[in-house]
C-alpha positions in Angstrom: -13.0 -1.6 -3.3 -10.4 1.3 -3.9 -12.8 2.9 -6.0 -15.6 2.9 -3.2 -13.1 4.4 -0.5 -12.3 7.1 -3.2 -15.6 8.1 -3.9 -16.8 8.2 -0.2 -14.2 10.4 0.7 -14.5 12.4 -2.6 -18.1 13.1 -1.7 -17.2 13.9 2.0 -14.6 16.3 1.0 -17.1 18.2 -1.5 -19.7 18.4 1.5 -17.1 19.5 4.3 -15.0 21.4 2.3 -11.8 19.7 4.2 -10.1 16.7 4.7 -8.4 15.7 8.0 -5.1 14.0 8.2 -6.5 10.4 8.2 -8.6 10.8 5.3 -6.0 12.3 3.0 -3.6 9.2 3.4 -6.7 6.9 3.0 -7.6 9.2 -0.2 -4.3 9.0 -1.7 -3.6 5.7 -0.6 -7.1 4.5 -2.4 -6.2 6.3 -5.4 -2.4 4.7 -5.5 -3.5 1.4 -5.0 -6.7 2.1 -7.6 -4.2 3.4 -10.1 -1.6 0.5 -9.6 -4.2 -2.5 -10.1 -5.9 -0.8 -13.2 -2.2 -0.2 -14.9 -1.5 -4.1 -14.1 -4.9 -4.9 -15.6 -3.9 -3.0 -19.0 -0.3 -4.8 -18.6 -1.9 -8.0 -18.3 -4.7 -7.6 -20.5 -1.9 -6.6 -23.5 0.4 -9.2 -22.8 -2.3 -12.0 -23.3 -3.7 -10.4 -26.6 -0.4 -9.5 -28.2 2.7 -9.8 -25.9 4.7 -8.7 -29.3 3.1 -5.0 -28.2 5.6 -4.5 -26.3 7.9 -4.3 -28.7 6.6 -0.9 -29.8 9.1 1.8 -28.4 8.6 3.6 -24.8 5.3 1.3 -24.6 7.0 -1.3 -22.0 8.8 1.2 -20.5 6.1 3.6 -19.9 3.5 1.3 -18.0 6.6 -0.2 -16.4 7.4 3.2 -14.7 3.6 3.9 -14.0 3.2 0.8 -12.7 6.0 1.0 -10.3 5.2 4.7 -9.6 2.3 3.6 -7.9 3.2 0.6 -6.5 6.1 2.4 -4.6 3.5 5.0 -3.5 1.4 2.4 -2.0 4.0 1.1 -0.3 5.2 4.2 1.5 1.6 5.5 2.1 0.8 2.7 3.9 4.0 3.1 6.3 2.8 6.3 6.9 -0.9 5.5 7.8 0.6 2.9 10.6 3.0 5.8 11.8 0.2 8.1 11.6 -2.2 6.0 13.7 1.0 5.1 16.5 1.9 9.3 16.9 -1.5 10.1 17.3 -2.8 7.2 19.6 -0.4 5.8 21.7 0.5 7.8 24.7 4.0 8.3 25.9 5.8 11.3 27.8 8.8 11.5 25.8 9.1 15.5 25.1 9.9 14.2 21.6 6.8 12.1 21.2 4.8 15.0 22.2 6.0 17.3 20.0 5.3 14.5 16.9 1.7 14.3 18.5 0.9 18.3 18.3 2.9 18.8 14.8 1.2 15.1 13.2 -1.4 16.9 11.5 0.9 19.7 9.5 3.5 16.9 8.6 1.2 14.6 7.3 1.1 16.5 3.8 4.7 16.7 3.8 4.9 12.6 4.2 2.6 12.4 1.2 4.7 14.7 -0.8 7.9 12.7 0.6 6.2 9.3 -0.5 5.2 10.9 -3.9 8.7 12.1 -4.6 10.1 8.7 -3.7 7.8 6.9 -5.7 9.0 9.4 -8.8 12.3 8.4 -8.2 11.8 4.7 -8.3 9.9 5.3 -11.4 12.6 6.7 -13.0 14.9 4.3 -11.8 12.6 1.3 -13.8 12.0 3.7 -16.7 15.9 3.9 -17.6 16.4 0.2 -17.0 13.5 -1.0 -18.7 14.5 1.4 -21.9 18.1 -0.5 -21.7 16.4 -3.9 -22.1 16.3 -5.2 -25.5 12.9 -6.4 -26.6 12.7 -10.3 -27.6 9.6 -12.3 -28.2 11.1 -15.1 -25.8 11.1 -12.2 -22.9 7.9 -10.9 -23.5 5.8 -14.1 -23.9 6.0 -15.3 -20.4 4.6 -13.5 -16.7 3.5 -10.3 -17.2 5.7 -8.5 -14.4 7.9 -5.7 -15.0 10.5 -6.5 -12.5 10.9 -10.0 -15.0 12.1 -7.7 -18.0 14.7 -5.7 -16.0 16.3 -8.3 -13.9 19.1 -9.5 -15.6 23.0 -10.6 -13.8 24.7 -7.0 -14.8 25.8 -3.8 -13.6 22.5 -1.9 -14.8 20.4 -4.0 -12.4 22.4 -3.3 -9.2 20.4 -0.3 -8.3 17.0 -1.1 -8.8 17.9 -4.1 -6.4 19.3 -1.7 -3.9 16.5 0.9 -4.3 13.6 -1.6 -3.9 15.2 -3.6 -0.9 16.1 -0.2 0.7 12.0 0.8 -0.2 10.4 -2.5 1.1 12.8 -2.7 3.9 12.2 1.2 5.3 8.8 1.1 5.2 8.7 -2.5 6.9 10.8 -1.3 9.5 8.5 2.0 10.1 5.4 -0.3 10.3 7.1 -3.0 13.0 8.0 0.0 15.0 4.4 1.2 14.5 3.5 -1.7 15.9 5.9 -2.3 19.1 5.7 1.5 20.3 1.2 1.0 19.8 1.7 -2.2 21.7 3.8 -1.2 24.0 1.3 1.9 25.0 -1.6 -0.5 25.6 0.1 -2.5 27.8 1.2 0.8 30.1 -2.2 1.9 29.7 -4.0 -1.6 30.2 -1.7 -1.9 33.3 -2.8 2.1 34.6 -6.5 1.4 33.8 -6.2 -2.1 35.8 -4.5 -0.4 39.2 -7.5 2.3 39.1 -10.2 -0.1 38.1 -11.3 2.2 35.6 -12.5 1.6 31.9 -11.0 3.9 29.4 -11.8 5.7 25.6 -8.5 5.3 25.1 -8.2 1.4 25.7 -10.4 0.9 22.5 -9.0 3.5 20.6 -5.3 1.5 21.2 -7.3 -2.0 20.8 -8.9 -1.0 17.5 -5.8 0.9 15.9 -3.6 -2.1 17.1 -5.9 -4.5 14.9 -5.5 -2.6 11.9 -1.9 -1.9 12.4 -1.4 -6.1 13.2 -3.2 -6.6 10.4 -1.5 -5.1 8.2 2.0 -5.7 9.5 0.7 -9.5 8.9 -0.2 -9.1 5.0 2.8 -6.5 4.6 5.9 -9.0 5.9 4.0 -12.0 3.8 4.2 -9.1 0.8 7.5 -8.5 1.5 8.5 -12.4 1.3 6.2 -12.9 -2.1 8.6 -9.8 -3.5 12.0 -11.1 -2.6 10.0 -15.0 -4.1 9.1 -12.6 -6.8 13.0 -11.5 -7.9 13.7 -15.1 -7.6 11.2 -16.5 -9.9 11.4 -13.9 -12.4 13.9 -15.3 -14.4 13.0 -19.0 -14.2 10.2 -21.0 -16.1 7.9 -21.9 -13.1 4.8 -20.7 -14.3 2.5 -22.1 -11.4 5.0 -20.9 -8.6 5.5 -17.1 -10.5 1.4 -17.3 -10.8 0.9 -17.6 -6.9 3.2 -14.9 -6.5 1.7 -12.8 -8.7 -1.9 -13.6 -7.8 -0.7 -12.8 -4.1 0.8 -9.4 -4.8 -2.1 -8.1 -7.2 -4.5 -9.2 -4.4 -2.8 -7.4 -1.2 -4.0 -3.9 -2.5 -7.9 -4.7 -2.5 -7.6 -7.3 0.8 -6.1 -4.6 2.9 -8.3 -1.7 1.8 -11.0 -3.9 2.7 -9.6 -4.2 6.3 -9.3 -0.4 6.0 -13.0 0.1 5.4 -14.1 -2.0 8.4 -11.6 0.0 10.8 -13.0 3.1 9.8 -16.4 3.6 10.7 -17.6 6.5 7.9 -16.5 4.0 5.5 -17.8 0.9 7.1 -21.1 2.7 7.9 -21.9 4.0 4.3 -20.7 0.3 2.9 -23.6 -1.3 5.2 -26.3 1.5 4.3 -25.2 0.2 0.6 -25.4 -3.4 1.3 -28.5 -3.0 3.0 -30.1 -1.0 -0.3 -29.0 -3.5 -2.6 -30.1 -6.0 -0.3 -33.6 -4.6 -0.1 -34.0 -4.0 -3.9 -33.4 -7.8 -4.5 -36.2 -8.8 -1.6 -38.4 -6.2 -3.5 -38.0 -8.1 -7.0 
């Protein structure tokens, strides 16, 4: 799913020689999710084939740092996408909001750069804590998730708990505020249109963006809850509970990207065209 988004946006980039702000965010988001799932697949595959491979120097630390980098990038860039939708579509007369609406296209590149730098800082922290974790066969023979190997009740784990909570809570707050502002703007616009007995394209844009942000807010809130459960069950031996938690965490980047595809006319049109071509070939055969 994320590879499809990457291919469509990159082909459009080559043809048009440029990308708009929305496409920049979607491109970087799909890239971070693609590599996050790819690294997670390699991590799980190595753990199943030979768990003692993680005893080799720098292997666990490198995978943990890379995985955490793309995971944190995914979280922050997703929040940037919701904030971008809110500023672009919501209608408020506040001077600061009008200034943001005028400058948001220029600010997108800096927001994405800040997200990448924060993810890099988080990955360095995970790498250092993973490097301080001693390798033992008992630790590496259970669930394959990097947080399990670094959760210990000592002074070394306090920074990562704090920073991880800060990343999730800040991004979740940004998503919630975007959803509330867009909902309030939609309500005001609806009242104005009813008073004038008119329909507006802005109403459709509000509703479409609202569906996208609310779907993401719902999934993001569930993802946050599951991440908290990860911190709780990572040190326990309830394999069935951990499996359910990890399955959702790994499914989230794909499912939400599928929602983004159907929320974007260009991506949706390309996907329908590909599916129709595949269906026609199958019928011909």
